[in-house]
Structures are given as C-alpha cells and as structure tokens.
N, C-alpha and C positions, 0 to 999 in steps of 0.2 A: 413790841418794837412801838414806844410814844412817839409819833410823828409830829413835829412840831413847827409851823408857822413863825416867822421872827417879823416883826414890823414894828419902824421906827423912822423917823425924819432923820436920825443922825446915821450916816452909812459907819463913823468909829463904832458907835454902840452894838449896831446890827453885825460887823464883823465880831465885836467880843463878847457877844451874847451865841454868836453861833458856834465860836471855839470853843467855847465852854459847854455845850450842848452836845459839840461834836466828839467830844472828851468825856462823856458817860456812854457805857456800857450798851443800857436800855434805853438809846432816848438819838433820834438823828431829824436834822433841818430838812423837812420836806419842800419849804420854799422861804420867801422875804419879800418884803413888801417897803417902801417906804412912807407909806400914809394909810390909812384907812378905807380912801376910797378907790 
C-alpha cells in the first residue's frame, strides 16, 4: 500500500486529488496539509 500526503493551498484541489488517489486500489491518503510549513 502506498501512503500519500496531499499538500496544496487550495482546498478544492486537495479534495480532487484525495478522491483520485483513494479510487486507486494500491494507494491511500495518509494526511493533508494546506501548505508546506
């Protein structure tokens, strides 16, 4: 299982990426951040 951290300053982009990633059988979103700090 590949765990991914999604970081983007736009909430809509983060939601879209999370949806795409979670649809993959071998990937999961382990967390998210609004910025890199």
